[in-house]
Backbone bond lengths (Angstrom), bond angles and torsions (degrees), N, CA, C in turn:
res aa  C-N    CA-C-N  psi(-1)  N-CA   C-N-CA  omega(-1)  CA-C   N-CA-C  phi
1 M - - - 1.438 - - 1.522 107.62 -
2 N 1.315 115.30 112.32 1.458 121.09 179.63 1.516 109.14 -108.80
3 L 1.325 115.18 101.32 1.456 120.65 177.26 1.520 108.58 -101.14
4 P 1.312 115.79 147.70 1.464 116.76 175.04 1.531 109.74 -62.86
5 E 1.318 114.95 155.89 1.475 120.52 -175.35 1.525 111.39 -61.87
6 S 1.326 118.62 -38.21 1.466 120.69 -179.10 1.530 110.94 -65.56
7 T 1.331 117.41 -38.27 1.460 120.84 178.52 1.519 110.29 -67.39
8 L 1.299 116.69 -42.11 1.461 121.26 178.39 1.521 110.59 -63.08
9 N 1.327 117.37 -42.87 1.465 120.97 178.05 1.526 110.95 -63.87
10 L 1.313 117.08 -38.92 1.464 121.16 178.88 1.523 110.66 -65.18
11 L 1.329 117.39 -43.86 1.467 121.02 178.52 1.527 111.12 -64.17
12 L 1.323 117.13 -44.52 1.463 120.64 179.65 1.525 111.44 -63.79
13 S 1.319 117.91 -40.96 1.465 119.99 179.73 1.532 110.52 -67.71
14 G 1.321 118.08 -34.75 1.467 121.32 175.58 1.516 111.80 -64.97
15 I 1.330 115.69 -45.07 1.472 120.26 178.51 1.532 110.26 -63.65
16 M 1.329 117.24 -42.21 1.470 120.39 178.43 1.529 110.88 -64.00
17 G 1.317 117.58 -37.35 1.458 121.02 177.44 1.516 112.21 -64.75
18 I 1.326 116.13 -42.39 1.462 120.53 179.16 1.527 110.33 -65.08
19 V 1.326 117.06 -46.59 1.468 120.64 179.71 1.530 110.12 -63.32
20 G 1.325 117.30 -42.80 1.466 120.54 178.42 1.519 111.73 -62.02
21 G 1.320 116.62 -40.32 1.466 120.56 177.54 1.514 111.65 -64.66
22 L 1.331 116.74 -41.37 1.463 120.17 179.42 1.521 112.15 -65.23
23 I 1.311 116.80 -26.23 1.469 120.27 178.69 1.532 111.06 -85.45
24 T 1.322 117.63 -45.74 1.467 119.86 -172.29 1.525 113.58 -80.80
25 I 1.313 119.66 -29.68 1.470 120.59 -178.18 1.532 111.71 -62.45
26 P 1.336 120.48 -47.47 1.473 118.76 177.69 1.540 112.69 -63.70
27 I 1.324 116.70 -36.41 1.465 119.77 179.18 1.525 109.81 -65.20
28 N 1.318 116.98 -45.89 1.463 120.64 178.07 1.529 111.28 -63.59
29 A 1.316 117.36 -39.04 1.467 120.65 178.76 1.526 110.56 -64.22
30 Y 1.328 117.28 -40.17 1.469 121.08 179.14 1.529 110.67 -62.65
31 F 1.332 116.66 -49.41 1.461 119.57 -178.80 1.529 111.54 -66.13
32 S 1.310 117.22 -37.09 1.466 120.41 177.27 1.531 110.54 -63.19
33 K 1.320 116.37 -41.29 1.460 121.07 179.07 1.527 110.43 -63.52
34 Q 1.326 117.51 -44.00 1.467 121.18 179.52 1.526 111.32 -63.77
35 I 1.316 116.54 -43.18 1.468 120.42 -179.73 1.524 110.15 -65.26
36 K 1.309 117.78 -42.40 1.471 121.62 179.38 1.523 110.46 -64.65
37 R 1.324 117.34 -39.60 1.463 121.10 178.83 1.527 110.10 -62.59
38 D 1.338 116.90 -46.15 1.461 120.94 178.16 1.524 110.94 -62.74
39 E 1.324 116.31 -39.39 1.463 120.48 179.42 1.529 110.78 -62.73
40 I 1.327 116.37 -41.96 1.469 120.57 -179.89 1.523 110.16 -66.11
41 L 1.339 117.96 -41.58 1.464 120.84 178.69 1.525 111.28 -63.10
42 L 1.334 116.67 -44.66 1.467 119.71 179.14 1.524 111.49 -66.02
43 Q 1.314 117.31 -37.62 1.463 120.35 177.69 1.517 110.51 -64.35
44 H 1.329 117.35 -37.90 1.461 121.44 177.45 1.536 110.45 -63.65
45 E 1.339 116.76 -43.01 1.458 120.44 177.67 1.524 111.05 -63.19
46 L 1.330 117.26 -43.02 1.460 120.76 178.86 1.520 111.49 -64.03
47 D 1.328 116.86 -38.18 1.462 119.96 177.05 1.523 110.90 -63.17
48 G 1.338 117.00 -39.82 1.462 120.91 177.78 1.515 112.00 -63.99
49 I 1.332 116.56 -42.23 1.465 120.88 178.42 1.521 110.40 -64.55
50 A 1.321 116.61 -43.70 1.468 120.52 179.78 1.526 110.63 -63.06
51 K 1.321 117.20 -41.09 1.468 120.87 179.46 1.525 110.05 -64.74
52 T 1.327 117.40 -42.18 1.464 121.10 178.49 1.519 110.75 -61.51
53 R 1.318 116.87 -45.79 1.470 120.33 178.91 1.526 110.99 -62.56
54 E 1.321 116.29 -40.33 1.460 119.85 179.34 1.529 110.70 -62.72
55 L 1.337 116.82 -42.51 1.460 120.14 178.85 1.527 111.51 -64.91
56 I 1.325 117.12 -39.50 1.466 120.44 178.23 1.524 110.22 -63.88
57 L 1.320 116.85 -44.90 1.460 119.83 178.95 1.522 111.85 -64.23
58 Q 1.327 117.04 -38.51 1.459 119.91 177.02 1.523 110.82 -63.98
59 H 1.321 116.46 -40.09 1.458 120.76 179.07 1.532 110.70 -64.69
60 E 1.326 116.10 -44.36 1.472 119.51 178.24 1.526 110.87 -62.62
61 L 1.308 117.41 -41.44 1.458 121.17 178.58 1.525 111.13 -63.64
62 E 1.318 116.07 -41.80 1.456 120.32 178.45 1.528 111.12 -64.65
63 M 1.320 116.25 -39.87 1.467 119.70 178.32 1.524 110.31 -65.84
64 T 1.306 117.24 -38.59 1.459 120.89 178.45 1.526 110.09 -66.21
65 R 1.306 117.73 -40.93 1.467 121.51 178.51 1.524 111.57 -64.11
66 N 1.323 116.60 -38.33 1.456 120.96 -178.58 1.524 112.28 -78.47
67 G 1.317 117.66 -7.81 1.453 121.27 179.23 1.513 113.46 90.03
68 T 1.311 117.76 2.47 1.457 120.31 179.30 1.515 110.63 -65.36
69 G 1.305 116.22 -34.43 1.466 119.91 178.89 1.514 111.22 -64.08
70 N 1.345 117.76 -38.10 1.457 121.31 178.39 1.513 110.91 -67.40
71 E 1.333 117.61 -38.58 1.458 120.96 178.53 1.515 110.72 -62.14
72 I 1.310 116.98 -40.18 1.464 120.37 178.69 1.522 109.64 -64.26
73 A 1.318 117.16 -42.45 1.463 120.37 178.50 1.523 110.55 -63.45
74 E 1.331 117.00 -38.71 1.466 120.40 178.52 1.518 110.58 -66.41
75 I 1.306 117.78 -40.92 1.471 121.06 178.20 1.521 110.45 -63.34
76 K 1.323 117.39 -42.60 1.460 120.58 177.58 1.517 111.12 -61.46
77 A 1.329 117.16 -41.70 1.465 120.61 178.77 1.519 110.60 -65.29
78 A 1.338 117.34 -40.22 1.461 120.78 178.78 1.523 110.93 -64.17
79 V 1.325 117.07 -40.76 1.465 120.59 177.49 1.522 110.10 -63.73
80 A 1.312 117.83 -40.79 1.467 121.38 178.65 1.528 110.21 -63.52
81 R 1.346 117.78 -41.23 1.466 120.83 177.89 1.516 110.99 -63.53
82 L 1.330 116.53 -42.48 1.464 119.74 178.64 1.521 111.27 -63.72
83 E 1.325 117.21 -39.85 1.460 120.45 177.94 1.526 110.58 -62.45
84 R 1.324 116.88 -40.69 1.466 120.33 178.69 1.534 110.57 -65.63
85 R 1.348 116.37 -42.00 1.462 120.15 178.50 1.526 111.58 -60.77
86 I 1.327 115.02 -44.65 1.468 119.91 -179.62 1.527 109.69 -66.10
87 G 1.310 116.28 -36.35 1.467 119.97 179.14 1.512 112.32 -68.89
88 N 1.325 118.15 -30.79 1.461 122.21 179.99 1.523 112.37 -77.67
89 E 1.319 119.27 -24.13 1.467 121.72 -177.04 1.459 113.35 -79.04
């Protein structure tokens, strides 16, 4: 079989492309899967942190609405007054 050199080069480059694709596609798919899995896990952790922060802020807001926040401020002021009184004696 005598093929011209350009035809032979074209066939060889096609075969090399197919073999290269068969090797690199599974490797790329594996790494993509691992990266996506890690991304999903980190997103889940971030969602948990965001939910926790939201609940804490809601609790603080509810305490402020109920006046609990003012009571704490009043207690702190009373403690400061007592400290000043004790310091003056």
